[in-house]
N, C-alpha and C positions, 0 to 999 in steps of 0.2 A: 514533424508530431510524434507524439511520445506517448509511451504505457510506462506506468510506475505503478508501484503499488504503494499505496499510503494509506490504511483501511483507517475510516473512523469505527467501523464497528469494533466494542472495547473487548477482545477477549475473556477468558473466566474473571473475574473481582480478584481471586487470590494472585493470580501470575502478574495482575496491572497493578497491583499493590508492592509485588513482590521486586515487578521492574522498578517499580517508583522507588524504594529503599535503596537499590544498588546506583538510582541514578547519580545522585549529590557524588558518589567516589569517581563514578564513571566519566564525568565529565570532566574529571581531570586527567581522561585517558591520553585524547588527542584519537581515538577511541578505540582504536586496533578494533575496530567492529569490522572490517573487511577481512581480517585474517580467519581462518578457521584449521582447525588440527584433525578435523574430520577426513577420511577418506571415501569423495563423492563417486554414489556411481552413476556411471553414464547411460544418459537416456539413447534408447532406443531409435538409431537415426532412421531406420527404413519406416517408422512410424512416427514423426516427428511432432511433437505438440509442444502448446506456449506456455510458458507457466504465467500462471495468472492466479495474484491472491492467495497462495496458498496451494493454488489447484494449478492443471495443467486444462486450457482449451485444448477438446478434441483437436486429433489431428486429421487437415484439410480431406473432407470427401472423396472419393471418387466422382469424375465424370459423369457416369452413366447413374448415379446415387441422385446428383444433383438437377441433373433433367428429368427426373421423376417430378421432383418437386417446383420446378420451372419452366414453364413449356419456353422452348427457343425458336426463331427464326432461321432459316438457312445461315443466313449472313451476322448470325453472333454465335454460331457453335464454335468455331476457329479461333476467333475472338477471347470466349468464354474459357474454350481449352487451354489456352496461353496463360490467361490470366489466375488460371487453377494451377498450370504448371509453377507459375511464378511464385504462387504462396507457399507450393510446397516446398519449391528450392529455397525461399526466404525462411521458413520455418528449420530444413536440416541444417542451412548456415547459423542460424542463430542457435539452436539445439547445440550445434558444437562448438560457439563460442561460449555458451553457458556449462557447459561441460567441461572446457579448458580454464575458464575463470573459477568455477569450482576448486580445479585440482590447484588453483595459484590462490586457493583460500582469499578471490577478489568475492565481494558482496556481490550478488546480483542485483540491485536496485543501482540507479541513478547516483555517481560520484563526484565529485568536484571536476569542474570542467571538462565534463560530458555531456552533449547535448541530450535531450531527454528523447529527440528522435531518434538516436540510436539504439535506443530498448526498445522503437515498437514494435508491436506486434506484428507480421507479417499478415493478418486477417486484415487489419485496417487499410493496408495497402490495396489487398483484394477488392474491398467494399468501393474503396475510390475507383478502382479499374472498374470492376461493376457497373457502377453508376456511371458511367459515359459509355457502357455497351447496353444495358438494359432499360427500358422504359419504365416509369415510376411504379405501373402496376407488379411489373414482373420484379422489380427492386425489392417490392412490401414480399412477394412472393419467396425473394431470394434469402431476405433478411430473417423473416418470419422460421422458415426453414432450418437456417444457421441457430436462431435463438433456441429454438427448440432441442437441437441436437447439441448444445451447450449446457441447456437444461438439463438434459438428462445424461451427460457424462457427469456434470458435476455432482447430480443426486448417486451417482455410480462410485464417484471418489467419497462421498462422504459416507455410503455404506461401507466402503474398504477403508476408512480411517475411521471409528466408530471414539477415536480420543480426539479428533480434528475440534475447537475451539475451544478447551476446557486447560489452553493454557501450557504455558511450557515450566508451572512449578519450579519456577526459580535456574532456569538454567537457560543459557544461549544456546545459537544453532549448532554448535560443537559439540553440545553435550557435556560442557563443563560447568561447574556450578558458578553463580557471577561469584560468591564470594572470593574463588580462588583468582578468577582473573581480575578482578580488584588488587587482590593483596598483588599478586604480579605486576600488576602496570604501578600500583603505588609505589612496591620495592624498587623500582626500577627508575621512577620519578623522583622520588623522595627520599630513595638509599633510608627504606627501613630497615633497623634492626631486627633480628630473630623474636627478640619480646614484642617489637609494635606489632608485627606481622600475626604473631598469635592473638596481640589483642583485638586488631583489627576485625581476625576471622570470627574470634569468638561476637563481638559486637555484633557484627553482621549477621550470626547466626543465630543470637539472641530474638534479637527486633524481627528478624523473619520466622521464627517460633512463635512471637507474639501475635504476629499479623496474621496468620496460620490458625491459632486457636481462637481468635475474634472470628475469623472466615468462618471458621467449625461449628464455633457456637450461635452463628445467625441460620445456618444450613444452608450457606452458598446465598444466601438472599444479600450480599453486603451490599450490592449498587444500588438498591435500592432506600437505601437504611443510612439519613444522614446522618446520624448519630454515630454509626460504627464508619462511617467514610471520615467524620471527623476524627476519631482515635487512632484511626491508623494510618492518616494524615500526620497526627502527631509523632505517632511511632516513628514514621517513615522520615521526617526532620531531625529526629533526634541522632541520627546518624551522623550528622554535621554535629553535633554538640560533643559527641564522643570521640571524632576525630580530631577535634582540638584540644578535647584532654587527653588524647595518646599520644598527640605529635608534639613536638618542639616547635616553638612559637616562629623559628624560620621557617619549618618544614608546614607550618599551618597554613604561612603568610604565601609559600611558594605555590599550596593547593589551591587557594584562594583567586591567584593570580591566572593559575590554568584553570579554577572552574569560571572565571568572568570570562578570558581568552577563547575558551570551549562553546560557551553561551554566544559568542557574539557572533563565532564561527557559523554554527547551527542557525541561528537567526538569519543573517547573511545568505546561508544556504537555502534556506527556509522560501525566503524573499525570491532568488534568483529561478527558485527549479516554480514557484507560484505563476510568477509572469512567464514562464515556458510554457506550463499546465496550460494558461489561459490562450495565451497564440498558438498553442499546438489544436486544443480544441477549436478553436475559431479558425483554423484553416482546415481542420476536417470535416468539419460542416460546409464551411463555406466550400469546398469542393466537391464533396456529396451530394448534399443541395441546389447546388449552381446558385448561390447566395449572388446578390449585386452588391453592389459596395456599400451603400447606406443600409442593408442588412446585416452584413459581416461587422462596419462597424457597432449596428447594437446590440448583434450579438455579443464582442468583445465585450463592450460595456456590463451589458448581463451578468456575465460570467465573470466579471471583477468586481462587482458589486456584492455577488454569492459567496466569491473566494473570500474577500474581506468579511463578510456577513459569518461564514464558517471559522476564520481565525477565531474569530472576537469568542464566538461558543467554543469553541474547542478550548479557548483561554479561562473559559469558565469552568469546564472540567476540572481544574486544579483548585478549586470552591470545596472544600468537602460537606457546603449545605446542597451542592446542587445533584438532583436524585437522576438515577440514569432514564428513568422512564420520561422524563421531563425534557431530558437530552435530546432524546430519540424522537419527540414530537417535535422541540423544536428542530433537529435535524430534517425533517419532513416535511415539516410549513415550508424553508428556504427553500429545500428542492424543488416542492411545489411551485412555487412562486416562482422562481427562476424559470421552468418549464415550460410553466404557463404563459412569461412575456417571450419568449424563446418561439413560440408557437403560433404567438398572436400576428408572429412577425412573415409569419407564412402563406405561400402561396395553397391552395387544397392540394394539391401533388407535392408542395415539399412536407406541408403538414401528415400526410401517407406517410412519405418515406422516414420522416422523422421519428415518428410514432412505432416505426418497425425497427428504427436502427436502435432506440433507445434500448431495447430489451438485450442489445449486442453491449450493451455501454455501463461502465460501472453507473451505480445509481448517481444521477444527477450530474456526470461527469462525463467525460470523452477518451480518446487517445490522450492520454497522461494521465498522472494521479489523478483521479476523482475523487470525488468528494464524499466516498464512500472507500475506494478502492481502484486503481488503476487498472481499465483490461490488458493484462500482461498477458 
């Protein structure tokens, strides 16, 4: 089972448009997105935290703290101690792996050929183990406690990072402007001359400034303005015409080939990860809720249908006439329908556990990149 992070909730409108501006050229990269020039800060391995959708999950609680919220029988004490220690050790190991990956410039998300299960947050293994030790009512207590603890931790992170959610203002994770990274890659792939490099840099900077000006003129409310979205889309798409004018016919043909190869690769990876995501969540729910085979199959079918609906809805985001508020309503409708369909399959005890568990999972999702974000 796996966690990964693919958040549907779009950050700032300005950042979304700047990212879109960069995408046309970045499709030619192959994308070097796993490289980072930054010097990462090591996690405190004495208090492991699990990375999750821009924030970290809180470190595992102490056993004494846990037993304040979950009443255990004598025969449950040692198994729960062991499960909690397993969580803590797994979190330490994962934190160390993340530190090493950052030092090596490896992107923290799923990579080609790497199973989603290799990214699973240790908390989900702990929940699975706990479900085999505790009675349904006890598991509900545990999940409610961990969910509240996670909520408080997230709120503290938001307060400590007031700029979170405002977008990246045209900069990738390593802090370098997108224009600079694009020019580096295009120069390497297409052998740009110095004059072409400067022309590409000026084209990107000009269009980015126009997009930002449109955003500022609308007071930051662009996501719900269809006309503004249309204008920004036109500007974003115009970078392709700029590149065609700057490059030689041979360079432009090579760029188109690289872009198509990149699109095909991205689509294949997306489909592969979607299948892994559905399998992962089905297995997780099957284990924690002790679903029988017919239930597992039906849950898998519901998740597959929901994934297809969400993919179609994501595609509609490319239509400049679609308003963000309408998208949010549609996303919520799909999630609600999927949730109700799953819940209808469950026994009363299973339903109680499922309801408690949902607060620990991404909206409509599970261990794996969910419908809004992955539970990393």
